[in-house]
C-alpha positions as CSV (number, residue, x, y, z in Angstrom):
1,M,-120.3,61.6,58.4
2,L,-122.6,64.4,59.7
3,L,-125.4,66.1,57.7
4,A,-126.4,69.4,59.1
5,A,-129.6,71.1,57.8
6,E,-130.3,74.9,58.4
7,V,-134.0,75.7,57.4
8,G,-134.5,79.3,57.0
9,N,-137.6,81.2,55.7
10,T,-136.0,81.8,52.4
11,N,-133.2,79.4,52.2
12,T,-132.2,76.0,53.4
13,T,-128.4,75.1,53.7
14,F,-127.1,71.6,54.1
15,G,-123.5,71.0,55.2
16,L,-121.4,67.7,55.2
17,F,-119.0,67.3,57.8
18,G,-116.1,64.7,57.9
19,E,-115.2,62.4,60.8
20,S,-112.6,65.0,61.9
21,G,-115.2,67.8,62.1
22,E,-114.2,69.6,58.8
23,L,-116.8,71.0,56.6
24,V,-116.5,69.0,53.3
25,T,-119.1,70.7,51.4
26,A,-122.4,72.7,51.5
27,Y,-125.3,73.4,49.4
28,R,-127.9,76.2,49.6
29,L,-131.5,75.6,48.2
30,S,-134.6,77.5,48.2
31,T,-137.1,76.7,51.3
32,E,-140.0,75.2,49.4
33,R,-142.4,74.5,52.3
34,E,-144.4,71.9,50.3
35,R,-141.5,69.9,49.1
36,M,-141.9,66.3,50.1
37,P,-139.4,64.1,51.8
38,D,-138.4,62.0,48.5
39,E,-137.9,65.5,46.8
40,W,-135.6,66.5,49.4
41,F,-133.7,63.1,49.2
42,A,-133.5,63.1,45.4
43,L,-132.1,66.9,45.5
44,L,-129.5,65.9,48.2
45,A,-128.6,62.6,46.5
46,A,-127.9,64.4,43.3
47,L,-126.0,67.2,44.8
48,L,-123.7,65.0,46.9
49,D,-123.2,62.7,43.7
50,S,-122.0,65.8,41.8
51,D,-119.3,66.1,44.4
52,R,-118.4,62.3,44.6
53,H,-120.1,61.9,48.0
54,T,-123.1,59.8,48.9
55,L,-125.9,59.8,51.5
56,A,-124.8,56.3,52.5
57,T,-121.8,57.6,54.4
58,V,-124.0,59.9,56.5
59,D,-124.5,58.3,60.0
60,G,-125.7,61.4,61.9
61,V,-128.1,64.1,61.2
62,I,-129.0,67.4,63.0
63,I,-131.6,69.9,62.0
64,S,-132.3,73.6,62.9
65,S,-135.4,75.0,61.3
66,V,-137.7,78.0,61.7
67,V,-140.2,76.4,59.3
68,P,-142.3,73.8,60.8
69,S,-143.7,72.0,57.7
70,V,-140.2,71.6,56.4
71,T,-138.8,70.2,59.6
72,T,-141.4,67.5,59.3
73,W,-140.6,66.7,55.7
74,L,-136.8,66.5,56.6
75,V,-137.4,64.5,59.6
76,E,-139.3,61.9,57.7
77,M,-136.7,61.7,54.8
78,T,-134.1,61.0,57.5
79,R,-135.9,58.2,59.3
80,V,-137.3,56.7,56.3
81,R,-134.5,57.1,53.7
82,L,-131.6,57.2,55.9
83,Q,-132.6,54.9,58.7
84,I,-131.5,57.8,61.2
85,D,-133.3,59.6,64.0
86,P,-132.1,63.2,63.7
87,I,-131.6,65.7,66.3
88,V,-133.8,68.7,66.1
89,V,-132.7,71.8,67.8
90,S,-135.2,73.6,69.9
91,G,-135.2,75.6,73.2
92,D,-135.8,72.4,75.1
93,L,-132.5,70.8,74.0
94,D,-129.5,71.1,76.1
95,V,-127.0,72.9,74.0
96,G,-124.8,74.2,76.7
97,L,-126.2,77.8,76.2
98,A,-127.7,79.3,79.2
99,L,-130.9,81.2,78.3
100,D,-131.4,84.2,80.4
101,V,-134.7,85.4,78.8
102,E,-138.4,85.4,79.7
103,E,-139.6,82.9,77.0
104,P,-136.4,80.7,76.1
105,R,-138.6,78.2,74.3
106,Q,-139.7,80.9,71.6
107,L,-136.1,81.5,70.8
108,G,-135.5,80.6,67.1
109,A,-133.3,77.5,66.8
110,D,-131.1,79.2,64.4
111,R,-130.3,82.0,66.8
112,I,-129.5,79.3,69.5
113,V,-127.1,77.5,67.1
114,D,-125.5,80.9,66.1
115,C,-124.6,81.8,69.6
116,V,-123.3,78.3,70.5
117,A,-120.9,78.7,67.5
118,A,-120.0,82.2,68.2
119,F,-119.0,81.7,71.9
120,A,-116.8,78.6,70.8
121,R,-115.1,80.7,68.2
122,F,-114.9,84.1,69.4
123,G,-115.8,83.9,73.0
124,G,-118.0,86.6,74.7
125,P,-119.2,89.2,75.4
126,A,-120.3,89.2,71.5
127,I,-123.2,90.5,69.4
128,I,-124.2,88.1,66.6
129,I,-126.0,89.7,63.6
130,D,-127.7,87.3,61.1
131,L,-128.7,89.0,58.1
132,G,-131.5,87.0,56.1
133,T,-135.2,87.3,55.7
134,A,-135.1,88.9,59.0
135,T,-132.0,90.7,60.5
136,T,-131.5,89.4,64.1
137,F,-129.2,90.5,66.9
138,D,-128.1,88.1,69.5
139,V,-126.1,89.0,72.7
140,I,-124.0,86.6,74.9
141,G,-122.3,87.7,77.9
142,S,-118.7,87.2,78.9
143,D,-119.7,83.8,80.3
144,G,-121.6,82.7,77.2
145,T,-125.0,83.2,78.6
146,Y,-127.5,84.4,76.2
147,K,-128.7,87.9,77.1
148,G,-131.4,88.5,74.7
149,G,-131.4,90.6,71.4
150,A,-133.7,92.2,68.5
151,I,-135.3,91.5,65.4
152,A,-135.8,93.7,62.5
153,A,-137.0,93.4,58.9
154,G,-134.2,92.1,56.6
155,V,-132.9,94.2,53.6
156,G,-134.6,92.1,50.9
157,T,-137.8,91.9,53.1
158,S,-137.9,95.7,53.4
159,L,-137.3,96.2,49.8
160,K,-140.3,93.8,48.8
161,A,-142.6,95.4,51.3
162,L,-141.9,99.1,49.9
163,A,-141.9,97.9,46.2
164,G,-145.3,96.1,46.8
165,N,-147.1,98.8,48.6
166,A,-146.0,101.8,46.6
167,A,-147.3,102.2,43.2
168,Q,-144.3,104.0,41.7
169,L,-141.6,102.0,43.3
170,F,-139.9,98.8,42.2
171,N,-137.4,96.0,43.1
172,V,-133.9,96.8,42.5
173,E,-130.8,94.7,42.8
174,L,-129.5,94.8,46.2
175,M,-126.0,96.6,46.5
176,M,-124.4,99.2,48.6
177,P,-124.6,102.6,46.9
178,D,-121.5,104.8,46.5
179,R,-123.3,107.8,48.1
180,V,-126.6,108.2,50.0
181,I,-127.8,111.1,48.0
182,G,-129.3,109.2,44.9
183,R,-129.7,110.9,41.7
184,N,-132.2,108.3,40.4
185,T,-135.0,106.2,42.0
186,A,-133.0,102.9,41.8
187,D,-130.1,104.7,43.7
188,Q,-132.3,106.3,46.0
189,L,-134.0,103.0,46.9
190,R,-130.5,101.4,47.5
191,A,-129.5,104.4,49.7
192,G,-132.6,104.1,51.8
193,I,-132.8,100.5,52.0
194,V,-129.2,99.2,52.0
195,A,-127.2,102.2,53.2
196,G,-130.2,102.9,55.7
197,H,-129.8,99.3,57.1
198,L,-126.1,99.8,57.6
199,A,-126.8,102.9,59.7
200,M,-129.4,100.8,61.6
201,L,-126.8,98.1,62.3
202,E,-124.2,100.6,63.5
203,G,-126.9,102.4,65.7
204,M,-128.1,99.2,67.2
205,I,-124.4,97.8,67.8
206,A,-123.7,101.3,69.7
207,R,-126.8,101.0,71.8
208,T,-126.4,97.3,72.7
209,R,-122.8,97.9,73.8
210,A,-123.9,100.8,75.9
211,E,-126.6,98.6,77.6
212,L,-124.1,95.7,78.2
213,G,-121.5,98.1,79.5
214,E,-119.0,96.3,77.5
215,D,-117.2,96.4,74.2
216,A,-118.7,93.2,72.7
217,A,-117.4,91.8,69.6
218,V,-119.6,91.9,66.6
219,I,-119.9,88.8,64.2
220,L,-121.9,88.9,61.0
221,T,-123.4,85.9,59.3
222,G,-126.2,85.1,56.9
223,G,-127.0,85.1,53.4
224,L,-127.1,89.0,53.0
225,A,-124.0,89.5,55.3
226,P,-121.6,90.0,52.3
227,L,-123.5,93.4,51.6
228,F,-122.2,94.8,54.8
229,T,-118.7,93.1,55.5
230,G,-115.9,95.7,55.4
231,R,-118.3,98.6,55.5
232,S,-118.2,99.4,59.0
233,P,-115.2,99.5,61.6
234,L,-117.7,98.3,64.1
235,F,-117.8,94.8,62.4
236,D,-115.2,92.6,63.8
237,H,-115.7,89.2,62.1
238,Y,-117.8,87.6,59.2
239,D,-118.4,83.9,59.5
240,P,-120.6,82.4,56.5
241,D,-120.5,79.1,58.2
242,L,-121.4,80.1,61.8
243,T,-124.7,78.1,62.0
244,L,-123.6,75.0,60.3
245,N,-120.6,74.9,62.5
246,G,-122.9,75.5,65.6
247,L,-124.9,72.5,64.5
248,R,-121.8,70.5,64.4
249,L,-120.8,71.6,68.0
250,I,-124.4,70.9,69.2
251,Y,-124.5,67.4,67.6
252,E,-121.0,66.5,69.3
253,R,-122.4,67.6,72.6
254,V,-125.5,65.7,72.4
255,K,-123.7,62.4,71.3
256,G,-121.1,62.9,74.0
257,R,-118.4,63.1,71.7
258,H,-117.0,66.5,72.9
259,A,-118.3,69.2,75.3
260,A,-119.8,72.2,73.6
261,P,-119.1,75.3,75.4
262,T,-121.1,75.6,78.6
263,G,-120.2,79.1,79.9
């Protein structure tokens, strides 16, 4: 079985894939930068055991990470505990995605993986929006080439920054407000942060499509995407497992089992 690990700034998601490529189970953990290899192993072993699975059945591991220290610990755990040399996604790895940008090595591993998965499932052109600690926009052309994108502060990040720097403001539960004219401070924060983020998404989609000159499909993913799904006619697809499935596709390509999309 394949163990796929997606390490984000806030959360780390593990997915276990069966021999036929189906996602058997998945777990979301907090990204603790100082969590040691044995701690990662113990957590994973316990979670898998609760679903009647075991790490002993894992014969392949692939990691996408934007947190270098966690990458180090997971690689060590995999090599020492599982006796497996993992695949670590980077801009240098041949994933079948042409990177038409000025600094391809600086592109985040998670964004590479999302583009591979999006093109395989939905084709191109496409705009992939990953809503997490940051909100990232990634654009692929009709042939699957990565064209570039944009990075904005995520919804939660924006709220924390505002509450942390304004003495009379505070953190609120993130939810889409019924109206943008709030009648109390909490609703006004939600209107500005959440509804305002939706307006930003719609504006960026319109600008991106205009620059492309094509009506690109829009795919939402990421931990905060459920806040926005169904909230705009501009959103075409929501795929919560986009990154995990992209990791599976890349693993299969690198191992030579199947060909991931090459554009």
